[in-house]
C-alpha angles and dihedrals in degrees: 000000000000091000091053092050092046089051089049095052091047086080122064094231092049092049088049093052093048091047090049089051091049092048091050093049092050096046092044091049091051092049090051090057091047089052091048094051102039112016110032141056139187117001092354088058093049090048092049092051091050092046090050093049093048092048094049091047089050088050090054093052093046092052098041103039098070122075097233137132095254091182090065091047096046095095090057092044093052091051092049091046092051093048095046091044089055092048091049091047089055097042099040103030106021091240117150121203115258126218092266090052090050091050093045090046091054089053090049090050092049091048090050090051093049091049093047096048094045094072 
């Protein structure tokens, strides 16, 4: 399995897919904990905690299994995490980005671009 994942991340598009999956798992896991803490009770709360824990554990495996230079990919990862977190905020919680979020997001995207292009 590790060999397959290493082969996948050897290509730019494969690394991007795996980073997007990791960003989704992290943002989704965080949203599950937010639901558990502030929007659910009883069994729904317990299920949200379990879903969050499973999602965050899967995130850890996705990020740490490949042999890649994660520091070089961090800029892309942060951009993907920001974008997926905003999508999840809208879909799961009905929260629309505000002007400060758009402005900060533009800075995050610019920073990711600078990190990615610098080598």
